[in-house]
N, CA, C and O atoms as a Maestro MAE file, in Angstrom:
{
 s_m_m2io_version
 :::
 2.0.0
}

f_m_ct {
 s_m_title
 :::
 protein
 m_atom[256] {
  # First column is atom index #
  i_m_mmod_type
  r_m_x_coord
  r_m_y_coord
  r_m_z_coord
  i_m_residue_number
  s_m_chain_name
  s_m_pdb_residue_name
  s_m_pdb_atom_name
  i_m_atomic_number
  :::
  1 25 0.032 -49.158 99.170 1 A "UNK " " N  " 7
  2 3 1.348 -48.774 98.839 1 A "UNK " " CA " 6
  3 2 2.256 -49.946 98.893 1 A "UNK " " C  " 6
  4 15 2.251 -50.793 99.787 1 A "UNK " " O  " 8
  5 25 3.106 -49.917 97.764 2 A "UNK " " N  " 7
  6 3 4.106 -51.098 97.686 2 A "UNK " " CA " 6
  7 2 5.543 -50.378 97.663 2 A "UNK " " C  " 6
  8 15 5.682 -49.244 97.204 2 A "UNK " " O  " 8
  9 25 6.554 -51.102 98.176 3 A "UNK " " N  " 7
  10 3 7.808 -50.695 98.227 3 A "UNK " " CA " 6
  11 2 8.429 -50.501 96.872 3 A "UNK " " C  " 6
  12 15 8.617 -51.484 96.155 3 A "UNK " " O  " 8
  13 25 8.751 -49.326 96.490 4 A "UNK " " N  " 7
  14 3 9.351 -49.176 95.042 4 A "UNK " " CA " 6
  15 2 10.833 -49.277 95.069 4 A "UNK " " C  " 6
  16 15 11.474 -49.850 94.188 4 A "UNK " " O  " 8
  17 25 11.394 -48.658 96.187 5 A "UNK " " N  " 7
  18 3 12.963 -48.403 96.125 5 A "UNK " " CA " 6
  19 2 13.501 -48.350 97.530 5 A "UNK " " C  " 6
  20 15 12.861 -47.738 98.386 5 A "UNK " " O  " 8
  21 25 14.538 -48.901 97.800 6 A "UNK " " N  " 7
  22 3 15.183 -48.687 99.142 6 A "UNK " " CA " 6
  23 2 16.631 -48.139 98.863 6 A "UNK " " C  " 6
  24 15 17.368 -48.707 98.057 6 A "UNK " " O  " 8
  25 25 16.978 -47.115 99.495 7 A "UNK " " N  " 7
  26 3 18.365 -46.499 99.407 7 A "UNK " " CA " 6
  27 2 18.992 -46.754 100.797 7 A "UNK " " C  " 6
  28 15 18.500 -46.296 101.828 7 A "UNK " " O  " 8
  29 25 20.017 -47.453 100.764 8 A "UNK " " N  " 7
  30 3 20.716 -47.800 102.117 8 A "UNK " " CA " 6
  31 2 22.003 -47.016 102.225 8 A "UNK " " C  " 6
  32 15 22.622 -46.757 101.193 8 A "UNK " " O  " 8
  33 25 22.417 -46.650 103.322 9 A "UNK " " N  " 7
  34 3 23.644 -45.977 103.626 9 A "UNK " " CA " 6
  35 2 24.800 -46.816 103.468 9 A "UNK " " C  " 6
  36 15 25.899 -46.304 103.256 9 A "UNK " " O  " 8
  37 25 24.638 -48.151 103.558 10 A "UNK " " N  " 7
  38 3 25.776 -49.062 103.284 10 A "UNK " " CA " 6
  39 2 25.506 -49.903 102.079 10 A "UNK " " C  " 6
  40 15 24.500 -50.608 102.002 10 A "UNK " " O  " 8
  41 25 26.482 -49.820 101.064 11 A "UNK " " N  " 7
  42 3 26.281 -50.421 99.892 11 A "UNK " " CA " 6
  43 2 26.731 -51.832 99.997 11 A "UNK " " C  " 6
  44 15 26.001 -52.716 99.546 11 A "UNK " " O  " 8
  45 25 27.904 -52.131 100.569 12 A "UNK " " N  " 7
  46 3 28.467 -53.479 100.752 12 A "UNK " " CA " 6
  47 2 29.567 -53.423 101.790 12 A "UNK " " C  " 6
  48 15 30.095 -52.352 102.089 12 A "UNK " " O  " 8
  49 25 29.879 -54.463 102.285 13 A "UNK " " N  " 7
  50 3 30.970 -54.662 103.315 13 A "UNK " " CA " 6
  51 2 31.983 -55.735 102.757 13 A "UNK " " C  " 6
  52 15 31.631 -56.786 102.221 13 A "UNK " " O  " 8
  53 25 33.187 -55.364 102.939 14 A "UNK " " N  " 7
  54 3 34.207 -56.265 102.425 14 A "UNK " " CA " 6
  55 2 34.306 -57.560 103.117 14 A "UNK " " C  " 6
  56 15 34.803 -58.548 102.576 14 A "UNK " " O  " 8
  57 25 33.817 -57.556 104.352 15 A "UNK " " N  " 7
  58 3 33.902 -58.847 105.165 15 A "UNK " " CA " 6
  59 2 32.659 -59.685 105.073 15 A "UNK " " C  " 6
  60 15 32.613 -60.695 105.776 15 A "UNK " " O  " 8
  61 25 31.594 -59.376 104.251 16 A "UNK " " N  " 7
  62 3 30.501 -60.217 104.097 16 A "UNK " " CA " 6
  63 2 30.316 -60.812 102.744 16 A "UNK " " C  " 6
  64 15 30.991 -60.408 101.798 16 A "UNK " " O  " 8
  65 25 29.453 -61.731 102.618 17 A "UNK " " N  " 7
  66 3 29.122 -62.415 101.319 17 A "UNK " " CA " 6
  67 2 27.900 -61.746 100.623 17 A "UNK " " C  " 6
  68 15 27.381 -62.295 99.652 17 A "UNK " " O  " 8
  69 25 27.474 -60.654 101.077 18 A "UNK " " N  " 7
  70 3 26.242 -59.982 100.636 18 A "UNK " " CA " 6
  71 2 26.564 -59.368 99.205 18 A "UNK " " C  " 6
  72 15 27.683 -59.473 98.703 18 A "UNK " " O  " 8
  73 25 25.604 -58.780 98.643 19 A "UNK " " N  " 7
  74 3 25.680 -58.242 97.373 19 A "UNK " " CA " 6
  75 2 26.910 -57.128 97.328 19 A "UNK " " C  " 6
  76 15 27.168 -56.318 98.218 19 A "UNK " " O  " 8
  77 25 27.516 -57.274 96.219 20 A "UNK " " N  " 7
  78 3 28.665 -56.331 95.955 20 A "UNK " " CA " 6
  79 2 28.576 -55.815 94.368 20 A "UNK " " C  " 6
  80 15 28.193 -56.612 93.512 20 A "UNK " " O  " 8
  81 25 28.896 -54.632 94.060 21 A "UNK " " N  " 7
  82 3 28.979 -54.267 92.682 21 A "UNK " " CA " 6
  83 2 30.051 -55.170 91.901 21 A "UNK " " C  " 6
  84 15 31.062 -55.568 92.479 21 A "UNK " " O  " 8
  85 25 29.798 -55.458 90.631 22 A "UNK " " N  " 7
  86 3 30.732 -56.237 89.840 22 A "UNK " " CA " 6
  87 2 31.157 -55.148 88.735 22 A "UNK " " C  " 6
  88 15 30.362 -54.572 87.992 22 A "UNK " " O  " 8
  89 25 32.560 -54.965 88.758 23 A "UNK " " N  " 7
  90 3 32.991 -54.043 87.732 23 A "UNK " " CA " 6
  91 2 32.770 -54.547 86.255 23 A "UNK " " C  " 6
  92 15 33.158 -55.668 85.925 23 A "UNK " " O  " 8
  93 25 32.186 -53.762 85.441 24 A "UNK " " N  " 7
  94 3 31.940 -54.108 84.128 24 A "UNK " " CA " 6
  95 2 32.154 -52.929 83.233 24 A "UNK " " C  " 6
  96 15 32.213 -51.789 83.694 24 A "UNK " " O  " 8
  97 25 32.272 -53.193 81.946 25 A "UNK " " N  " 7
  98 3 32.427 -52.124 80.906 25 A "UNK " " CA " 6
  99 2 33.470 -51.188 81.112 25 A "UNK " " C  " 6
  100 15 34.327 -51.429 81.963 25 A "UNK " " O  " 8
  101 25 33.505 -50.090 80.400 26 A "UNK " " N  " 7
  102 3 34.591 -49.051 80.394 26 A "UNK " " CA " 6
  103 2 34.779 -48.342 81.753 26 A "UNK " " C  " 6
  104 15 35.856 -47.827 82.052 26 A "UNK " " O  " 8
  105 25 33.656 -48.329 82.603 27 A "UNK " " N  " 7
  106 3 33.961 -47.648 83.834 27 A "UNK " " CA " 6
  107 2 34.545 -48.623 84.963 27 A "UNK " " C  " 6
  108 15 34.446 -48.317 86.151 27 A "UNK " " O  " 8
  109 25 35.065 -49.627 84.607 28 A "UNK " " N  " 7
  110 3 35.548 -50.663 85.476 28 A "UNK " " CA " 6
  111 2 36.958 -50.512 85.953 28 A "UNK " " C  " 6
  112 15 37.710 -51.463 86.166 28 A "UNK " " O  " 8
  113 25 37.271 -49.210 86.111 29 A "UNK " " N  " 7
  114 3 38.741 -48.848 86.416 29 A "UNK " " CA " 6
  115 2 38.933 -48.915 88.006 29 A "UNK " " C  " 6
  116 15 38.233 -49.608 88.743 29 A "UNK " " O  " 8
  117 25 39.870 -48.182 88.378 30 A "UNK " " N  " 7
  118 3 40.325 -48.265 89.836 30 A "UNK " " CA " 6
  119 2 39.196 -47.823 90.848 30 A "UNK " " C  " 6
  120 15 39.197 -48.255 92.001 30 A "UNK " " O  " 8
  121 25 38.316 -47.026 90.427 31 A "UNK " " N  " 7
  122 3 37.198 -46.549 91.358 31 A "UNK " " CA " 6
  123 2 35.828 -47.326 91.233 31 A "UNK " " C  " 6
  124 15 34.819 -46.917 91.807 31 A "UNK " " O  " 8
  125 25 35.838 -48.426 90.483 32 A "UNK " " N  " 7
  126 3 34.634 -49.061 90.241 32 A "UNK " " CA " 6
  127 2 33.959 -49.678 91.454 32 A "UNK " " C  " 6
  128 15 32.736 -49.780 91.553 32 A "UNK " " O  " 8
  129 25 34.861 -50.098 92.403 33 A "UNK " " N  " 7
  130 3 34.329 -50.725 93.674 33 A "UNK " " CA " 6
  131 2 34.171 -49.753 94.888 33 A "UNK " " C  " 6
  132 15 33.871 -50.213 95.990 33 A "UNK " " O  " 8
  133 25 34.359 -48.485 94.709 34 A "UNK " " N  " 7
  134 3 34.256 -47.584 95.773 34 A "UNK " " CA " 6
  135 2 32.788 -47.244 96.025 34 A "UNK " " C  " 6
  136 15 31.996 -46.988 95.118 34 A "UNK " " O  " 8
  137 25 32.494 -47.260 97.292 35 A "UNK " " N  " 7
  138 3 31.000 -46.766 97.664 35 A "UNK " " CA " 6
  139 2 30.869 -45.259 97.315 35 A "UNK " " C  " 6
  140 15 31.824 -44.485 97.246 35 A "UNK " " O  " 8
  141 25 29.610 -44.951 97.111 36 A "UNK " " N  " 7
  142 3 29.203 -43.583 96.859 36 A "UNK " " CA " 6
  143 2 29.385 -42.605 97.973 36 A "UNK " " C  " 6
  144 15 29.607 -41.407 97.800 36 A "UNK " " O  " 8
  145 25 29.278 -43.196 99.118 37 A "UNK " " N  " 7
  146 3 29.231 -42.259 100.301 37 A "UNK " " CA " 6
  147 2 27.904 -41.636 100.712 37 A "UNK " " C  " 6
  148 15 27.835 -40.742 101.555 37 A "UNK " " O  " 8
  149 25 26.819 -42.168 100.054 38 A "UNK " " N  " 7
  150 3 25.525 -41.720 100.432 38 A "UNK " " CA " 6
  151 2 25.140 -42.084 101.809 38 A "UNK " " C  " 6
  152 15 25.322 -43.238 102.198 38 A "UNK " " O  " 8
  153 25 24.602 -41.154 102.601 39 A "UNK " " N  " 7
  154 3 24.233 -41.353 104.001 39 A "UNK " " CA " 6
  155 2 22.870 -40.905 104.185 39 A "UNK " " C  " 6
  156 15 22.545 -39.742 103.949 39 A "UNK " " O  " 8
  157 25 21.958 -41.896 104.649 40 A "UNK " " N  " 7
  158 3 20.452 -41.545 104.711 40 A "UNK " " CA " 6
  159 2 20.211 -41.371 106.203 40 A "UNK " " C  " 6
  160 15 20.486 -42.240 107.030 40 A "UNK " " O  " 8
  161 25 19.702 -40.240 106.476 41 A "UNK " " N  " 7
  162 3 19.432 -39.881 107.942 41 A "UNK " " CA " 6
  163 2 20.599 -40.139 108.840 41 A "UNK " " C  " 6
  164 15 21.665 -39.603 108.536 41 A "UNK " " O  " 8
  165 25 20.537 -40.899 109.919 42 A "UNK " " N  " 7
  166 3 21.616 -41.311 110.743 42 A "UNK " " CA " 6
  167 2 22.221 -42.615 110.305 42 A "UNK " " C  " 6
  168 15 22.357 -43.546 111.099 42 A "UNK " " O  " 8
  169 25 22.614 -42.693 108.946 43 A "UNK " " N  " 7
  170 3 23.172 -43.859 108.409 43 A "UNK " " CA " 6
  171 2 22.168 -45.042 108.437 43 A "UNK " " C  " 6
  172 15 22.492 -46.161 108.836 43 A "UNK " " O  " 8
  173 25 20.966 -44.732 108.001 44 A "UNK " " N  " 7
  174 3 19.963 -45.723 107.884 44 A "UNK " " CA " 6
  175 2 19.516 -46.101 106.467 44 A "UNK " " C  " 6
  176 15 20.314 -46.274 105.545 44 A "UNK " " O  " 8
  177 25 18.268 -46.211 106.363 45 A "UNK " " N  " 7
  178 3 17.639 -46.539 104.966 45 A "UNK " " CA " 6
  179 2 16.461 -45.620 104.720 45 A "UNK " " C  " 6
  180 15 15.748 -45.182 105.623 45 A "UNK " " O  " 8
  181 25 16.311 -45.363 103.441 46 A "UNK " " N  " 7
  182 3 15.302 -44.529 102.912 46 A "UNK " " CA " 6
  183 2 14.398 -45.582 102.062 46 A "UNK " " C  " 6
  184 15 14.851 -46.248 101.131 46 A "UNK " " O  " 8
  185 25 13.198 -45.628 102.472 47 A "UNK " " N  " 7
  186 3 12.189 -46.534 101.696 47 A "UNK " " CA " 6
  187 2 11.198 -45.688 100.911 47 A "UNK " " C  " 6
  188 15 10.621 -44.796 101.533 47 A "UNK " " O  " 8
  189 25 10.939 -45.853 99.661 48 A "UNK " " N  " 7
  190 3 10.077 -45.134 98.750 48 A "UNK " " CA " 6
  191 2 8.921 -46.025 98.486 48 A "UNK " " C  " 6
  192 15 9.119 -47.120 97.961 48 A "UNK " " O  " 8
  193 25 7.740 -45.640 98.808 49 A "UNK " " N  " 7
  194 3 6.554 -46.465 98.395 49 A "UNK " " CA " 6
  195 2 5.729 -45.792 97.446 49 A "UNK " " C  " 6
  196 15 5.599 -44.571 97.528 49 A "UNK " " O  " 8
  197 25 5.110 -46.505 96.479 50 A "UNK " " N  " 7
  198 3 4.319 -46.034 95.441 50 A "UNK " " CA " 6
  199 2 2.948 -46.751 95.360 50 A "UNK " " C  " 6
  200 15 2.891 -47.945 95.652 50 A "UNK " " O  " 8
  201 25 1.960 -46.143 95.018 51 A "UNK " " N  " 7
  202 3 0.593 -46.791 94.812 51 A "UNK " " CA " 6
  203 2 0.571 -47.579 93.528 51 A "UNK " " C  " 6
  204 15 0.818 -47.054 92.442 51 A "UNK " " O  " 8
  205 25 0.269 -48.851 93.679 52 A "UNK " " N  " 7
  206 3 0.255 -49.678 92.407 52 A "UNK " " CA " 6
  207 2 -0.986 -49.467 91.558 52 A "UNK " " C  " 6
  208 15 -1.048 -49.831 90.384 52 A "UNK " " O  " 8
  209 25 -1.944 -48.880 92.190 53 A "UNK " " N  " 7
  210 3 -3.302 -48.640 91.420 53 A "UNK " " CA " 6
  211 2 -3.291 -47.406 90.578 53 A "UNK " " C  " 6
  212 15 -3.829 -47.365 89.472 53 A "UNK " " O  " 8
  213 25 -2.654 -46.385 91.138 54 A "UNK " " N  " 7
  214 3 -2.651 -45.090 90.424 54 A "UNK " " CA " 6
  215 2 -1.289 -44.389 90.576 54 A "UNK " " C  " 6
  216 15 -0.995 -43.866 91.650 54 A "UNK " " O  " 8
  217 25 -0.479 -44.368 89.555 55 A "UNK " " N  " 7
  218 3 0.839 -43.672 89.702 55 A "UNK " " CA " 6
  219 2 0.722 -42.281 89.953 55 A "UNK " " C  " 6
  220 15 1.743 -41.668 90.263 55 A "UNK " " O  " 8
  221 25 -0.495 -41.615 89.857 56 A "UNK " " N  " 7
  222 3 -0.639 -40.153 90.184 56 A "UNK " " CA " 6
  223 2 -0.690 -39.923 91.670 56 A "UNK " " C  " 6
  224 15 -0.532 -38.801 92.150 56 A "UNK " " O  " 8
  225 25 -0.902 -40.957 92.364 57 A "UNK " " N  " 7
  226 3 -0.956 -40.801 93.946 57 A "UNK " " CA " 6
  227 2 0.475 -40.359 94.331 57 A "UNK " " C  " 6
  228 15 1.465 -40.768 93.723 57 A "UNK " " O  " 8
  229 25 0.527 -39.553 95.309 58 A "UNK " " N  " 7
  230 3 1.801 -39.226 95.848 58 A "UNK " " CA " 6
  231 2 2.648 -40.281 96.473 58 A "UNK " " C  " 6
  232 15 2.111 -41.114 97.204 58 A "UNK " " O  " 8
  233 25 3.992 -40.312 96.233 59 A "UNK " " N  " 7
  234 3 4.776 -41.340 96.868 59 A "UNK " " CA " 6
  235 2 5.015 -41.075 98.348 59 A "UNK " " C  " 6
  236 15 5.049 -39.927 98.791 59 A "UNK " " O  " 8
  237 25 5.174 -42.126 99.080 60 A "UNK " " N  " 7
  238 3 5.409 -41.975 100.586 60 A "UNK " " CA " 6
  239 2 6.834 -42.398 100.896 60 A "UNK " " C  " 6
  240 15 7.446 -43.197 100.188 60 A "UNK " " O  " 8
  241 25 7.310 -41.858 101.931 61 A "UNK " " N  " 7
  242 3 8.747 -42.080 102.267 61 A "UNK " " CA " 6
  243 2 8.840 -42.559 103.802 61 A "UNK " " C  " 6
  244 15 8.054 -42.165 104.663 61 A "UNK " " O  " 8
  245 25 9.806 -43.380 104.017 62 A "UNK " " N  " 7
  246 3 10.072 -43.783 105.416 62 A "UNK " " CA " 6
  247 2 11.595 -43.869 105.650 62 A "UNK " " C  " 6
  248 15 12.267 -44.629 104.953 62 A "UNK " " O  " 8
  249 25 12.158 -43.107 106.616 63 A "UNK " " N  " 7
  250 3 13.540 -43.334 107.008 63 A "UNK " " CA " 6
  251 2 13.618 -44.147 108.208 63 A "UNK " " C  " 6
  252 15 12.904 -43.895 109.179 63 A "UNK " " O  " 8
  253 25 14.495 -45.165 108.193 64 A "UNK " " N  " 7
  254 3 14.585 -46.086 109.271 64 A "UNK " " CA " 6
  255 2 16.131 -46.127 109.707 64 A "UNK " " C  " 6
  256 15 16.493 -46.855 110.631 64 A "UNK " " O  " 8
  :::
 }
 m_bond[255] {
  # First column is bond index #
  i_m_from
  i_m_to
  i_m_order
  :::
  1 1 2 1
  2 2 3 1
  3 3 4 2
  4 3 5 1
  5 5 6 1
  6 6 7 1
  7 7 8 2
  8 7 9 1
  9 9 10 1
  10 10 11 1
  11 11 12 2
  12 11 13 1
  13 13 14 1
  14 14 15 1
  15 15 16 2
  16 15 17 1
  17 17 18 1
  18 18 19 1
  19 19 20 2
  20 19 21 1
  21 21 22 1
  22 22 23 1
  23 23 24 2
  24 23 25 1
  25 25 26 1
  26 26 27 1
  27 27 28 2
  28 27 29 1
  29 29 30 1
  30 30 31 1
  31 31 32 2
  32 31 33 1
  33 33 34 1
  34 34 35 1
  35 35 36 2
  36 35 37 1
  37 37 38 1
  38 38 39 1
  39 39 40 2
  40 39 41 1
  41 41 42 1
  42 42 43 1
  43 43 44 2
  44 43 45 1
  45 45 46 1
  46 46 47 1
  47 47 48 2
  48 47 49 1
  49 49 50 1
  50 50 51 1
  51 51 52 2
  52 51 53 1
  53 53 54 1
  54 54 55 1
  55 55 56 2
  56 55 57 1
  57 57 58 1
  58 58 59 1
  59 59 60 2
  60 59 61 1
  61 61 62 1
  62 62 63 1
  63 63 64 2
  64 63 65 1
  65 65 66 1
  66 66 67 1
  67 67 68 2
  68 67 69 1
  69 69 70 1
  70 70 71 1
  71 71 72 2
  72 71 73 1
  73 73 74 1
  74 74 75 1
  75 75 76 2
  76 75 77 1
  77 77 78 1
  78 78 79 1
  79 79 80 2
  80 79 81 1
  81 81 82 1
  82 82 83 1
  83 83 84 2
  84 83 85 1
  85 85 86 1
  86 86 87 1
  87 87 88 2
  88 87 89 1
  89 89 90 1
  90 90 91 1
  91 91 92 2
  92 91 93 1
  93 93 94 1
  94 94 95 1
  95 95 96 2
  96 95 97 1
  97 97 98 1
  98 98 99 1
  99 99 100 2
  100 99 101 1
  101 101 102 1
  102 102 103 1
  103 103 104 2
  104 103 105 1
  105 105 106 1
  106 106 107 1
  107 107 108 2
  108 107 109 1
  109 109 110 1
  110 110 111 1
  111 111 112 2
  112 111 113 1
  113 113 114 1
  114 114 115 1
  115 115 116 2
  116 115 117 1
  117 117 118 1
  118 118 119 1
  119 119 120 2
  120 119 121 1
  121 121 122 1
  122 122 123 1
  123 123 124 2
  124 123 125 1
  125 125 126 1
  126 126 127 1
  127 127 128 2
  128 127 129 1
  129 129 130 1
  130 130 131 1
  131 131 132 2
  132 131 133 1
  133 133 134 1
  134 134 135 1
  135 135 136 2
  136 135 137 1
  137 137 138 1
  138 138 139 1
  139 139 140 2
  140 139 141 1
  141 141 142 1
  142 142 143 1
  143 143 144 2
  144 143 145 1
  145 145 146 1
  146 146 147 1
  147 147 148 2
  148 147 149 1
  149 149 150 1
  150 150 151 1
  151 151 152 2
  152 151 153 1
  153 153 154 1
  154 154 155 1
  155 155 156 2
  156 155 157 1
  157 157 158 1
  158 158 159 1
  159 159 160 2
  160 159 161 1
  161 161 162 1
  162 162 163 1
  163 163 164 2
  164 163 165 1
  165 165 166 1
  166 166 167 1
  167 167 168 2
  168 167 169 1
  169 169 170 1
  170 170 171 1
  171 171 172 2
  172 171 173 1
  173 173 174 1
  174 174 175 1
  175 175 176 2
  176 175 177 1
  177 177 178 1
  178 178 179 1
  179 179 180 2
  180 179 181 1
  181 181 182 1
  182 182 183 1
  183 183 184 2
  184 183 185 1
  185 185 186 1
  186 186 187 1
  187 187 188 2
  188 187 189 1
  189 189 190 1
  190 190 191 1
  191 191 192 2
  192 191 193 1
  193 193 194 1
  194 194 195 1
  195 195 196 2
  196 195 197 1
  197 197 198 1
  198 198 199 1
  199 199 200 2
  200 199 201 1
  201 201 202 1
  202 202 203 1
  203 203 204 2
  204 203 205 1
  205 205 206 1
  206 206 207 1
  207 207 208 2
  208 207 209 1
  209 209 210 1
  210 210 211 1
  211 211 212 2
  212 211 213 1
  213 213 214 1
  214 214 215 1
  215 215 216 2
  216 215 217 1
  217 217 218 1
  218 218 219 1
  219 219 220 2
  220 219 221 1
  221 221 222 1
  222 222 223 1
  223 223 224 2
  224 223 225 1
  225 225 226 1
  226 226 227 1
  227 227 228 2
  228 227 229 1
  229 229 230 1
  230 230 231 1
  231 231 232 2
  232 231 233 1
  233 233 234 1
  234 234 235 1
  235 235 236 2
  236 235 237 1
  237 237 238 1
  238 238 239 1
  239 239 240 2
  240 239 241 1
  241 241 242 1
  242 242 243 1
  243 243 244 2
  244 243 245 1
  245 245 246 1
  246 246 247 1
  247 247 248 2
  248 247 249 1
  249 249 250 1
  250 250 251 1
  251 251 252 2
  252 251 253 1
  253 253 254 1
  254 254 255 1
  255 255 256 2
  :::
 }
}
């Protein structure tokens, strides 16, 4: 299984230099830099794993 996707409860913090969304295109209005408010578990991360050999194999999930 390989990590396919990670959904984090925290998108970005205003006091850090980590990744932040960059407003672009027509949707870059006043709400473009607002977090979605997604909360995974107890504000953790959801990891989705997939089989690289056979996409028909079921995905696996881990909440941290």
